[in-house]
N, C-alpha and C positions, 0 to 999 in steps of 0.2 A: 491857861486851864478853867478860869471861871467863864469865858464866853464859850468854850466847847463845851462843858456842862450845863450852860443855859440853852446851847444850840441841839443838845440831846433830850434835854425836858422838852422843848418845843417840837423836835422831829417825830419822837419815840409814839406820843397821845397822837398826832399825826398820822402815821405809819399804822396803829393800832385800829384809829379809825377806819381807814381806806380797808385792812383787814377784815372788819366787821362787817365793813358795807361790801364789800365783794363776795363775802360768805353770805350773805342776805341774799347778793344776785344771782349767785348759784344754787341757793337752796328754793330760791322760789322760780325759778328754770326749769328744775329740778320737780317742783311741786306740779306745775304745768304738764309735766309728762304723764304724773300718773293720776292727777284728777280727772274726774268723770267729766264726760263730755258732755256739753249742755246743746241744744241745737240754737244757732245762731242765726240772724237774718244775714244773710248775703246777695239778697236782689231785691229791688225796689219794684213794685207794681205799678204800672204808670195810668194802665185804665182798664176798664172793663166793661165790654160791649154785651149786654146781656140779650139783644136783640139777636145778634151774630152770633151771640156763645163763642167770643174770641175776650182774649186778655193779653195786654201789652205790659212787656218787661224792661226791664233795665237788660241791655245788651251786654252778657258776660261769655267766658268761654263756654261756660254750662248751659245759658241758656238760648245760646245760638244752635247749640247741638241737634239734628235731626230725632226722631223716635218720640215713643213716649216717656211722660215722666210724670214727677209727683211736685207737688209744691205746698210746705206746711204754712199756714197765714194763722190770722186769728180774726174773730168777727163771727159772722152767719155760720161758715163753713171752716173748719179747722184743717182741711186738707182737701184740694181739691187736684183733678188728673189733668194731665195738658198732653195733648196731640200735635201735629205736624205744624212745624212753622211753615206760617203762610204770607209773611212778609218780614225785611229787615232794613233799617237805615243804620248809620253809625252809633248809634247812642240805642234802640230799641228794636225788639222783637215782638211781633205780631204772631199766638200762637193761639192754635183751635183749643177750646174748651171742651174735657170731655165729660167735665162732672159740670151738671145743670146747676146756673146759678140764676136766680130769679130776679125780677125786677125789684130794687129797692134792698135786696140784700146787702151787709156791710159786710166789706171785706177789705181789711187794713194795709197800708200802702207796703210795709215792712213783709218779707217773706223770707224762707228757707226751700232752696231749690233740692230736690230730689229724684234719686234714683229708683226708689223703693217700687213705685207705681201702685202695687197692691198696697193695702193697710189691714187687710182681714182676710182669715183664710177661706171665709164663706163666699167671698169674689173669683175665688179659682171654679167653683162649681162641680169640686170633689169631693168622695167620703171624707171626713176628717173627725177627729175626737180630741177632746182634753187630756193632757195627762201631765201628772208630776211624778218627775224624777228625783229621788233620794240621793243627795251627796252630802260630803260631809259641812258645805257651807249651810245646808238647810233643803226643802224641799222646792225644786227649780221648774216652774210651770215649761210646758212643749206641748206641741200640737204633732199630732200623728196622722199620716195619710196613708191609708193602708194600701196592698198591691201585694200581686202574688208570691212575687220572688222570696229566697230566706236571705237574701243580701241587701241590707238597709242602708240607706244613707243617712247619715245623719249630719245636720246643717248647722253651722256656728255661724253668727253674725260677728259684724266688725265694732270697732271701737266708738261708743257714741250712738251706737245703733241700739234696735231689740228685732226681736225675732221676725216681725215683717220685713226686714230686709230681703231675707231669704226667699220669701215667696217664688220670686220670680223664678227661681229654679225648680221648681216643683212639676209643674206641668211636662217638663220634658224628661225629667225624672221618673216621672209617675207611667209616661207614655213608653219607658222602658222595663216596666214592669216594676219598678224598683221602690218599696215602704220609704216613706220621709219621716223623720224623727227631726223637727224644728227646734230649735233647744234653745234656751236663756242658760247665763252663767251668773256668778255672784257679781252685784252691784252694777247691772244692766238696767236697773230699774224694773227688773220682773223678778227677778231670782232676790235671793236672801242676799243684804249687807253683809262684809265682812267688819271687822274692827274697826279698820281706820277709815273703811268705806272707797278704797281707790284701786284703780287697776294696775295688774301687777304684770302687764304686755305678754302674757301668756304662760310665765312661770308659775302662776298659782290655778288659772281658770281652767289649764287642760286638765286639774281633777274634777271639775264639775262633767268635763266631756266624756272621763272615763268613766265617770258614772252612768253616763248615759249611755255609753256602750255596753256597761253590765245590765243593763235595763233593757236594752235591745235584745241582747243575749238571752235575758230569763224569758222573755215574750216571743222568741220562735225565731229570730236572727240567728244564721250559722256565720256571718262574715256581714261587715259594716266598711262603707267608704264616706270617708270625713271629706265634707264639703265646707272648706272655711272662706268666707268672706274676708277680706282687708287685715284685720288683728285678727280675725279669726282663723285666716292663714296660717299665723303665727302658732294661734292656741293649737290646732291641728297638727302640727310641723310637730308640737312638743309631744303630743299625744303620742304622734307617731314612732317616737323614740323612748318615751317613758313609761309607756300605759302597760301593767302586766297582761292585758290581752292585745297585745299587738301583735300576734300570730292570726288574730281573727279578722286585721285591718287589710282590706283586699286592696286600697287603693285611695289615695287623696286628689281631689281638685279642690284647684287653690285659685279663687278670682280674686285678682288684684293684692296677692298678697304680701304680707311682710315676711321676708325672709331674713333681714337682717336689720334688728333695730337701729343699730349704728347709721348705717346708710339713710335710714330712713329720717332720723333726727338732725343730722346733719343737713339734708337737703332741705327740711323744713324750716332751721334755724335760717337757713340761708335765704329762702325765699321771705321770711320775716323778718330780715333782717340783721339777726342775730350774729355776730363775730365769734371766730374762733378766738382762745380756745373755750368758749362759755360751753358749747352744747359736749365738749367731751368731759368738760369739770363738772357739769348737771348730771351726767352719766355716771362720773365716778364717784358722786353723791351717794346715787343710788344703790350702788354697791357695796356699801359699808354700813352696816346695822344701824349702827346710832344716826348718821347723818339721812339713810333711807327714810327712817322713823321722823325726823325733823321736817322731811320735804313730803310728808303726809301717807307714805306708804306704809304696808303694815309689814313688812319683811324686806332685807336688802334682794335687789334683783339683779344677776349676772348676765350680762350682755353676749359674754361667752356662749352661755348655754343656750340663749336664743339668737346664735349667731347659725343658721342651718345651712350656709354655703362654706361656713369652716367643719362642719359636722355632717357635711353632705354623706361621706363614708356610712355613717349609720345608718342610714335610709335605705328600707329594703323593699318597699313596693312600688307597683309604678304612678307617677304623678302626671297629673294633666294641669297644665297652668295656665291661667287666661289673664293676659294682663295688656294694657294699650302701652305701646311704647311713649306715649305722650299723656300718661296718667295726671301728672302734674300734681300727685298729693303724697302717691307712694311710689318713687320712681320704680322704674322695672329694671335696673340694674341688679339688684341681686337674685329677683327669678333669672336674668339672663345668667347670671354667673353659677346659679343652683342648677341650671340645665345644661353648662359647659362641664361643669363637674361630676355630673354624672347623665351624661347623652345615653346610658341604658334605661334611665327609669323615667326619664323627665320629656314630656312631651309638649311643647310649647308653640302654638300655632300662632302667627303673625297678628296684631289687632293692632292698629292706631285710628288716633281721631275720637276715641270714646272716652276720654278723661278718667277719673277715678270709679270702680265699681258700676258703671253703666254699660257695659258691652253689650248685655241682654237689650238696654233700652236703645241703644245707637246700631246695633246690630241683630235682631233678636233671631232673624234666620241664620247667620252664620256661627253667632256663640250656642245654637241649641245644637246645630248641625256637628258643632265640635265635641261638643260634651255625648252627643250620641254615639258620632263614630268613634272616639275614645273607648267610650262605652264596651261596643262591640269589636274592637281590637283588642279589649283586654278580657274578653269573655265573660262580661258582667252583664250585660243586658239581658233580660228575661222576654224582650217581645221578638217576636218573628223575622 
């Protein structure tokens, strides 16, 4: 008996310590899920030729893509635009610079590759104005691009992004005669911060977009189309099933959307080397009020409510999904599942090769034609 008591005395603290360590790992993983994303370098600049106006980048799945892109860096230029791939070898890609870099300019080696391309509304050479949308979270800045239709498009950017992410879509929507309201929402760095300053993955942010719908209806809109990018897709889908103004929603355009967070987070966990059941344990922690707050969230997050494949029958407006099959960050599986569940509502043209939220960059003509064609089919275009 004495030896048994001694063994128990040794094992129980060890088990408690292991449980505590496991709990910390789970909470730490959950915290990363809701933490506000900061732009981190993902590519190395090898060289800049200011005479030829070319730039050499580390070759990655993104930097080798054809099309026009942006590059966030530091030094003389904080952001530069990139054009066509001119040459490539096993480790390096040389691209045309579309932003003039002067001799002697300082460009740091670390950079972040981006699909944004446009960084400010003035670059589109269209009429626009700054507006403020009153939401329960506070005043949310927005850009408004007027046009003749009474059907407005409200654009919602993704996780770790800002309004500029959406500017690529303004020209094709404006050409269809549709006013654009490009909005911000809580905790995105432009709109007000919540108490915890954490993402709610769409379960709270949708209220700021609902406020944007109310703004549009007060200022001449009769109907709205929601266009959501990545997490903005998840937010837009929540608006579509929760808004008190849902009868005014004419349709959804979803660009590389999050349709079901469980699918996305399990995929991203595998890509980063996290093993099961850690992702599910982290999501479980975020669904309980106490552990959600210990993880840094404002409130508990219901992943069932965010699963729009399971809730597909609640949707009642036409949906256009633009999603590359090799997205690499938000897998297209749930988008295809939503199309299979609601073929009466969902149109999903085939795209591949474009990666995440870079379909415009990769195939501007095909992407724009898909949007324009869908708007015409749904009777939403105001152009002849």
